[in-house]
MIDOSE-1310 file (N, C-alpha, C; in nm, 2 decimals, decimal comma, always signed):
residues 196
efwh	+2,20/-5,00/+8,42/+2,06/-5,02/+8,37/+1,96/-5,00/+8,48; +1,85/-4,93/+8,45/+1,75/-4,92/+8,56/+1,63/-5,00/+8,52; +1,54/-5,02/+8,61/+1,43/-5,10/+8,59/+1,30/-5,04/+8,65; +1,19/-5,08/+8,59/+1,07/-5,02/+8,64/+0,95/-5,11/+8,62
ryig	+0,84/-5,08/+8,69/+0,72/-5,17/+8,68/+0,60/-5,08/+8,72; +0,49/-5,14/+8,69/+0,37/-5,07/+8,74/+0,35/-5,11/+8,89; +0,29/-5,01/+8,96/+0,25/-5,03/+9,09/+0,10/-5,08/+9,09; +0,07/-5,19/+9,15/-0,06/-5,24/+9,15/-0,07/-5,39/+9,14
papt	-0,19/-5,45/+9,15/-0,20/-5,59/+9,15/-0,15/-5,66/+9,03; -0,11/-5,79/+9,04/-0,06/-5,86/+8,92/-0,18/-5,88/+8,82; -0,14/-5,88/+8,69/-0,25/-5,90/+8,59/-0,30/-6,05/+8,60; -0,43/-6,06/+8,55/-0,49/-6,19/+8,55/-0,49/-6,25/+8,41
sqhp	-0,47/-6,17/+8,31/-0,48/-6,23/+8,17/-0,36/-6,32/+8,14; -0,39/-6,43/+8,06/-0,29/-6,52/+8,03/-0,20/-6,47/+7,92; -0,25/-6,37/+7,84/-0,17/-6,32/+7,73/-0,17/-6,16/+7,75; -0,10/-6,11/+7,85/-0,11/-5,97/+7,88/-0,05/-5,89/+7,77
srmq	+0,05/-5,94/+7,70/+0,12/-5,86/+7,60/+0,05/-5,85/+7,47; -0,06/-5,93/+7,46/-0,13/-5,93/+7,33/-0,26/-5,85/+7,34; -0,28/-5,78/+7,45/-0,40/-5,70/+7,46/-0,40/-5,59/+7,36; -0,52/-5,55/+7,31/-0,53/-5,45/+7,21/-0,53/-5,31/+7,28
ssdg	-0,44/-5,22/+7,24/-0,44/-5,09/+7,29/-0,54/-5,00/+7,20; -0,55/-4,88/+7,23/-0,63/-4,79/+7,15/-0,59/-4,78/+7,00; -0,46/-4,80/+6,98/-0,40/-4,79/+6,84/-0,40/-4,92/+6,77; -0,43/-5,03/+6,84/-0,43/-5,16/+6,77/-0,35/-5,26/+6,85
hkvf	-0,30/-5,37/+6,78/-0,22/-5,47/+6,85/-0,08/-5,44/+6,83; -0,01/-5,42/+6,95/+0,12/-5,37/+6,95/+0,23/-5,48/+6,93; +0,33/-5,44/+6,85/+0,44/-5,53/+6,82/+0,57/-5,46/+6,84; +0,67/-5,52/+6,91/+0,80/-5,46/+6,93/+0,89/-5,50/+6,82
vgdl	+0,97/-5,41/+6,77/+1,07/-5,44/+6,66/+1,20/-5,38/+6,71; +1,30/-5,46/+6,71/+1,43/-5,42/+6,76/+1,54/-5,45/+6,66; +1,67/-5,40/+6,70/+1,79/-5,41/+6,62/+1,77/-5,35/+6,48; +1,71/-5,23/+6,48/+1,69/-5,15/+6,35/+1,81/-5,06/+6,33
pgdi	+1,84/-5,02/+6,21/+1,95/-4,92/+6,18/+1,91/-4,79/+6,24; +2,01/-4,71/+6,27/+1,98/-4,58/+6,33/+1,91/-4,48/+6,24; +1,92/-4,50/+6,11/+1,85/-4,41/+6,02/+1,73/-4,47/+5,95; +1,67/-4,57/+6,02/+1,55/-4,64/+5,97/+1,44/-4,53/+5,96
tdae	+1,35/-4,55/+5,86/+1,24/-4,46/+5,85/+1,10/-4,53/+5,87; +1,00/-4,45/+5,90/+0,87/-4,50/+5,91/+0,82/-4,57/+5,78; +0,86/-4,51/+5,66/+0,82/-4,56/+5,53/+0,88/-4,70/+5,51; +1,01/-4,72/+5,55/+1,07/-4,85/+5,53/+0,99/-4,96/+5,61
lqav	+0,96/-4,93/+5,74/+0,89/-5,02/+5,83/+0,75/-5,05/+5,77; +0,69/-4,94/+5,73/+0,55/-4,96/+5,67/+0,55/-5,05/+5,55; +0,65/-5,04/+5,46/+0,66/-5,12/+5,34/+0,68/-5,27/+5,38; +0,76/-5,30/+5,48/+0,79/-5,43/+5,52/+0,67/-5,49/+5,60
fsty	+0,62/-5,42/+5,70/+0,52/-5,48/+5,79/+0,38/-5,48/+5,73; +0,35/-5,39/+5,64/+0,21/-5,38/+5,58/+0,19/-5,51/+5,49; +0,29/-5,58/+5,46/+0,28/-5,71/+5,39/+0,18/-5,80/+5,46; +0,18/-5,79/+5,59/+0,11/-5,89/+5,68/-0,03/-5,84/+5,73
gevk	-0,06/-5,71/+5,69/-0,18/-5,65/+5,73/-0,17/-5,50/+5,75; -0,29/-5,44/+5,79/-0,29/-5,30/+5,80/-0,21/-5,25/+5,93; -0,11/-5,16/+5,90/-0,04/-5,10/+6,01/-0,10/-4,97/+6,04; -0,15/-4,96/+6,16/-0,23/-4,83/+6,20/-0,14/-4,72/+6,25
nihl	-0,02/-4,76/+6,31/+0,06/-4,66/+6,37/+0,20/-4,72/+6,39; +0,30/-4,63/+6,37/+0,44/-4,67/+6,39/+0,51/-4,56/+6,48; +0,57/-4,61/+6,59/+0,64/-4,52/+6,68/+0,79/-4,56/+6,69; +0,88/-4,48/+6,63/+1,02/-4,50/+6,63/+1,08/-4,44/+6,76
mqph	+1,16/-4,52/+6,83/+1,23/-4,47/+6,95/+1,37/-4,40/+6,91; +1,42/-4,33/+7,00/+1,55/-4,27/+6,98/+1,66/-4,38/+6,98; +1,77/-4,35/+6,90/+1,88/-4,45/+6,89/+1,94/-4,48/+7,02; +1,98/-4,61/+7,04/+2,05/-4,65/+7,16/+2,18/-4,57/+7,17
aktg	+2,22/-4,53/+7,29/+2,34/-4,45/+7,32/+2,46/-4,52/+7,27; +2,48/-4,65/+7,30/+2,60/-4,72/+7,26/+2,60/-4,78/+7,12; +2,49/-4,85/+7,09/+2,49/-4,92/+6,96/+2,45/-4,84/+6,84; +2,37/-4,73/+6,87/+2,32/-4,65/+6,76/+2,20/-4,71/+6,69
qrca	+2,16/-4,83/+6,73/+2,05/-4,90/+6,68/+1,92/-4,84/+6,74; +1,81/-4,86/+6,66/+1,68/-4,81/+6,71/+1,58/-4,93/+6,72; +1,47/-4,90/+6,79/+1,36/-4,99/+6,80/+1,24/-4,92/+6,77; +1,13/-4,99/+6,75/+1,00/-4,93/+6,72/+0,89/-5,01/+6,78
llfy	+0,77/-4,94/+6,79/+0,65/-5,01/+6,83/+0,56/-4,99/+6,71; +0,50/-5,10/+6,66/+0,41/-5,10/+6,55/+0,27/-5,14/+6,60; +0,17/-5,09/+6,54/+0,03/-5,12/+6,59/-0,05/-5,18/+6,47; -0,08/-5,31/+6,47/-0,16/-5,37/+6,37/-0,31/-5,36/+6,40
anmq	-0,39/-5,35/+6,30/-0,54/-5,35/+6,31/-0,59/-5,48/+6,36; -0,52/-5,59/+6,31/-0,56/-5,73/+6,33/-0,45/-5,81/+6,41; -0,49/-5,88/+6,51/-0,40/-5,96/+6,58/-0,33/-6,06/+6,50; -0,40/-6,13/+6,41/-0,34/-6,23/+6,32/-0,23/-6,17/+6,24
saed	-0,24/-6,05/+6,19/-0,13/-5,98/+6,12/-0,01/-5,97/+6,20; -0,03/-5,93/+6,33/+0,09/-5,92/+6,42/+0,16/-6,06/+6,44; +0,08/-6,16/+6,46/+0,13/-6,29/+6,48/+0,21/-6,34/+6,36; +0,15/-6,32/+6,24/+0,22/-6,36/+6,12/+0,35/-6,29/+6,10
aikv	+0,36/-6,16/+6,13/+0,48/-6,08/+6,11/+0,59/-6,14/+6,21; +0,55/-6,17/+6,33/+0,64/-6,22/+6,43/+0,70/-6,36/+6,38; +0,61/-6,44/+6,34/+0,65/-6,58/+6,30/+0,75/-6,57/+6,18; +0,72/-6,48/+6,08/+0,80/-6,48/+5,96/+0,93/-6,40/+5,97
lngv	+0,92/-6,29/+6,05/+1,04/-6,20/+6,05/+1,14/-6,21/+6,16; +1,09/-6,25/+6,28/+1,17/-6,24/+6,40/+1,30/-6,33/+6,39; +1,41/-6,27/+6,40/+1,54/-6,34/+6,40/+1,58/-6,39/+6,26; +1,51/-6,35/+6,16/+1,53/-6,41/+6,02/+1,55/-6,29/+5,92
ykir	+1,47/-6,20/+5,93/+1,46/-6,09/+5,82/+1,56/-5,98/+5,85; +1,64/-5,94/+5,74/+1,72/-5,83/+5,75/+1,65/-5,71/+5,68; +1,64/-5,60/+5,76/+1,56/-5,49/+5,71/+1,63/-5,42/+5,58; +1,76/-5,44/+5,57/+1,84/-5,40/+5,46/+1,94/-5,50/+5,42
edat	+1,98/-5,50/+5,29/+2,08/-5,60/+5,25/+2,21/-5,59/+5,32; +2,25/-5,47/+5,36/+2,38/-5,45/+5,43/+2,37/-5,45/+5,58; +2,26/-5,49/+5,63/+2,24/-5,50/+5,78/+2,33/-5,61/+5,84; +2,38/-5,58/+5,96/+2,47/-5,68/+6,02/+2,40/-5,80/+6,07
gpik	+2,27/-5,79/+6,10/+2,20/-5,91/+6,15/+2,05/-5,89/+6,13; +1,97/-5,99/+6,16/+1,82/-5,98/+6,14/+1,76/-5,89/+6,25; +1,64/-5,85/+6,23/+1,57/-5,77/+6,32/+1,50/-5,86/+6,42; +1,46/-5,80/+6,54/+1,38/-5,87/+6,63/+1,23/-5,83/+6,62
vawp	+1,14/-5,92/+6,62/+1,00/-5,88/+6,61/+0,93/-5,97/+6,72; +0,86/-5,91/+6,81/+0,80/-5,98/+6,92/+0,69/-5,90/+6,99; +0,61/-5,97/+7,06/+0,51/-5,90/+7,15/+0,59/-5,83/+7,25; +0,55/-5,71/+7,29/+0,62/-5,63/+7,39/+0,62/-5,70/+7,52
rekg	+0,73/-5,68/+7,59/+0,74/-5,74/+7,73/+0,66/-5,65/+7,82; +0,56/-5,70/+7,88/+0,48/-5,62/+7,97/+0,51/-5,66/+8,12; +0,58/-5,59/+8,19/+0,62/-5,62/+8,33/+0,50/-5,59/+8,42; +0,41/-5,68/+8,43/+0,30/-5,67/+8,52/+0,20/-5,57/+8,46
avap	+0,19/-5,56/+8,33/+0,10/-5,46/+8,27/+0,02/-5,52/+8,16; -0,11/-5,49/+8,16/-0,19/-5,53/+8,04/-0,28/-5,41/+8,01; -0,39/-5,43/+7,94/-0,48/-5,32/+7,91/-0,53/-5,25/+8,03; -0,54/-5,12/+8,03/-0,58/-5,05/+8,15/-0,71/-5,10/+8,22
drsg	-0,80/-5,15/+8,14/-0,93/-5,18/+8,19/-0,93/-5,32/+8,26; -0,82/-5,40/+8,25/-0,82/-5,53/+8,30/-0,70/-5,56/+8,39; -0,61/-5,46/+8,39/-0,48/-5,49/+8,45/-0,47/-5,47/+8,60; -0,56/-5,39/+8,65/-0,54/-5,35/+8,79/-0,44/-5,23/+8,81
kiqe	-0,41/-5,17/+8,70/-0,32/-5,05/+8,71/-0,40/-4,94/+8,79; -0,33/-4,88/+8,87/-0,39/-4,78/+8,96/-0,37/-4,64/+8,91; -0,48/-4,57/+8,87/-0,47/-4,43/+8,83/-0,49/-4,34/+8,95; -0,38/-4,28/+9,00/-0,38/-4,19/+9,11/-0,41/-4,05/+9,06
pdgf	-0,43/-3,96/+9,14/-0,46/-3,82/+9,10/-0,36/-3,76/+9,00; -0,23/-3,81/+9,02/-0,12/-3,76/+8,93/-0,11/-3,84/+8,80; -0,18/-3,95/+8,79/-0,17/-4,04/+8,67/-0,14/-4,18/+8,71; -0,09/-4,26/+8,61/-0,06/-4,40/+8,62/+0,09/-4,41/+8,67
klfv	+0,11/-4,47/+8,78/+0,24/-4,47/+8,85/+0,33/-4,58/+8,81; +0,45/-4,55/+8,77/+0,56/-4,65/+8,75/+0,66/-4,64/+8,85; +0,72/-4,75/+8,90/+0,83/-4,75/+8,99/+0,96/-4,77/+8,90; +1,06/-4,68/+8,92/+1,18/-4,68/+8,85/+1,30/-4,70/+8,95
gglp	+1,38/-4,80/+8,94/+1,49/-4,83/+9,03/+1,62/-4,82/+8,96; +1,73/-4,82/+9,04/+1,86/-4,83/+8,98/+1,91/-4,69/+8,93; +1,86/-4,58/+8,97/+1,90/-4,45/+8,92/+2,03/-4,40/+9,00; +2,11/-4,32/+8,94/+2,23/-4,26/+9,01/+2,17/-4,17/+9,13
tdcr	+2,25/-4,17/+9,24/+2,20/-4,09/+9,35/+2,19/-3,94/+9,32; +2,27/-3,89/+9,23/+2,26/-3,75/+9,19/+2,16/-3,72/+9,07; +2,08/-3,82/+9,04/+1,99/-3,81/+8,93/+1,89/-3,69/+8,95; +1,86/-3,61/+8,85/+1,77/-3,50/+8,86/+1,64/-3,53/+8,80
eeev	+1,54/-3,47/+8,84/+1,40/-3,48/+8,79/+1,40/-3,46/+8,64; +1,47/-3,36/+8,59/+1,47/-3,32/+8,45/+1,53/-3,44/+8,37; +1,63/-3,51/+8,42/+1,68/-3,62/+8,34/+1,58/-3,73/+8,32; +1,51/-3,77/+8,43/+1,41/-3,87/+8,43/+1,30/-3,83/+8,34
rlvf	+1,25/-3,71/+8,36/+1,14/-3,66/+8,27/+1,17/-3,67/+8,13; +1,30/-3,63/+8,09/+1,34/-3,62/+7,95/+1,33/-3,76/+7,89; +1,38/-3,86/+7,96/+1,38/-4,00/+7,91/+1,24/-4,05/+7,89; +1,16/-4,04/+8,00/+1,03/-4,10/+8,00/+0,92/-4,02/+7,92
atyg	+0,94/-3,90/+7,89/+0,85/-3,82/+7,81/+0,85/-3,86/+7,67; +0,95/-3,93/+7,63/+0,96/-3,98/+7,49/+0,84/-4,07/+7,46; +0,78/-4,13/+7,56/+0,67/-4,23/+7,54/+0,53/-4,18/+7,58; +0,53/-4,06/+7,62/+0,39/-4,00/+7,65/+0,41/-3,89/+7,75
evtr	+0,29/-3,83/+7,78/+0,29/-3,72/+7,88/+0,32/-3,76/+8,02; +0,43/-3,71/+8,08/+0,46/-3,73/+8,21/+0,40/-3,62/+8,30; +0,32/-3,66/+8,39/+0,25/-3,56/+8,47/+0,33/-3,52/+8,60; +0,41/-3,62/+8,65/+0,49/-3,59/+8,77/+0,61/-3,69/+8,78
vhim	+0,72/-3,65/+8,84/+0,83/-3,73/+8,87/+0,87/-3,71/+9,01; +0,88/-3,81/+9,09/+0,92/-3,80/+9,23/+1,04/-3,89/+9,26; +1,15/-3,83/+9,28/+1,27/-3,90/+9,31/+1,29/-3,91/+9,47; +1,30/-4,04/+9,51/+1,31/-4,06/+9,66/+1,45/-4,03/+9,71
mpkd	+1,45/-3,99/+9,84/+1,58/-3,96/+9,90/+1,66/-4,09/+9,92; +1,79/-4,08/+9,88/+1,87/-4,20/+9,90/+1,90/-4,24/+10,05; +1,90/-4,37/+10,07/+1,94/-4,41/+10,21/+2,08/-4,39/+10,23; +2,12/-4,39/+10,36/+2,26/-4,37/+10,39/+2,35/-4,49/+10,33
gatr	+2,45/-4,45/+10,26/+2,54/-4,55/+10,20/+2,49/-4,60/+10,06; +2,37/-4,56/+10,02/+2,32/-4,62/+9,90/+2,39/-4,56/+9,77; +2,41/-4,64/+9,67/+2,47/-4,60/+9,55/+2,36/-4,58/+9,44; +2,24/-4,61/+9,47/+2,13/-4,60/+9,37/+2,01/-4,54/+9,44
vaaf	+1,92/-4,48/+9,37/+1,79/-4,43/+9,42/+1,68/-4,48/+9,33; +1,56/-4,46/+9,38/+1,44/-4,50/+9,30/+1,35/-4,38/+9,28; +1,26/-4,39/+9,19/+1,17/-4,28/+9,16/+1,03/-4,33/+9,12; +0,93/-4,25/+9,13/+0,80/-4,28/+9,07/+0,78/-4,18/+8,96
vyya	+0,74/-4,24/+8,84/+0,70/-4,16/+8,73/+0,56/-4,18/+8,70; +0,49/-4,07/+8,68/+0,34/-4,07/+8,66/+0,31/-4,03/+8,52; +0,23/-4,12/+8,45/+0,19/-4,10/+8,31/+0,04/-4,06/+8,30; +0,01/-3,97/+8,21/-0,13/-3,94/+8,19/-0,21/-4,06/+8,13
kaes	-0,14/-4,14/+8,05/-0,20/-4,26/+7,99/-0,13/-4,38/+8,02; -0,20/-4,49/+8,05/-0,14/-4,62/+8,09/-0,05/-4,67/+7,97; -0,10/-4,65/+7,85/-0,03/-4,70/+7,73/+0,11/-4,65/+7,72; +0,13/-4,52/+7,77/+0,27/-4,46/+7,77/+0,36/-4,54/+7,86
gdda	+0,31/-4,58/+7,97/+0,39/-4,66/+8,06/+0,42/-4,80/+8,00; +0,33/-4,86/+7,93/+0,35/-4,99/+7,86/+0,47/-4,97/+7,77; +0,47/-4,87/+7,69/+0,57/-4,85/+7,59/+0,71/-4,83/+7,65; +0,71/-4,75/+7,76/+0,84/-4,72/+7,83/+0,90/-4,85/+7,89
isvl	+0,81/-4,93/+7,95/+0,85/-5,06/+8,00/+0,91/-5,15/+7,89; +0,84/-5,16/+7,78/+0,87/-5,25/+7,67/+1,01/-5,22/+7,62; +1,04/-5,09/+7,61/+1,17/-5,05/+7,54/+1,28/-5,03/+7,64; +1,26/-4,98/+7,76/+1,37/-4,94/+7,85/+1,41/-5,04/+7,95
ndqy	+1,31/-5,13/+8,00/+1,34/-5,21/+8,11/+1,46/-5,30/+8,09; +1,56/-5,29/+8,18/+1,68/-5,37/+8,18/+1,77/-5,35/+8,05; +1,74/-5,24/+7,98/+1,82/-5,22/+7,85/+1,88/-5,08/+7,85; +1,82/-4,99/+7,91/+1,86/-4,85/+7,89/+1,93/-4,79/+8,01
kira	+2,04/-4,72/+7,98/+2,11/-4,65/+8,08/+2,07/-4,51/+8,09; +2,04/-4,46/+8,21/+2,00/-4,32/+8,22/+2,10/-4,22/+8,18; +2,23/-4,26/+8,19/+2,35/-4,19/+8,14/+2,45/-4,28/+8,08; +2,53/-4,23/+7,99/+2,62/-4,31/+7,92/+2,73/-4,37/+8,01
daeq	+2,76/-4,29/+8,12/+2,86/-4,34/+8,22/+2,81/-4,41/+8,34; +2,68/-4,45/+8,33/+2,62/-4,53/+8,44/+2,69/-4,66/+8,45; +2,70/-4,71/+8,58/+2,77/-4,83/+8,61/+2,70/-4,95/+8,55; +2,57/-4,95/+8,54/+2,50/-5,07/+8,49/+2,40/-5,02/+8,38
């Protein structure tokens, strides 16, 4: 597994993950079936309020399960959905277990105007660690481009004897980095045969 974070000062907000993005109040939904559809999620989550946007992620390489980011127009709607559904609700009758519904994990990231995220000439910079030493720019770009426009990828040279390398990924929008962190951090393998 690889890990990543924003480069910049620590956030000051007490509730960084509840900040409103341009699409609304973001909620993470996990442990979804691989063939889940936007319409199914809309039907379930609109019970608690207006859902402005749904972003389904690619299925997990090992489990086949998917996760999604939902955006509510109202924060109370998001809080109600989390309280009622998380760890309790099965998206389908034949599901093996309940879904996860939570505020996204923001590793040192909040809304762009209050977080201290640094926008460099190439974009908003994320640090990515734990990559294989022979990892190529195209592999990194392919994974991270799922969540938004990647303007640049810089893979650092491995140190002598190192088994892992690190990279900087630059996004055009800070929200894209938020989404990548929420979904990938400590969960995603860059390759199926990666050691961790």
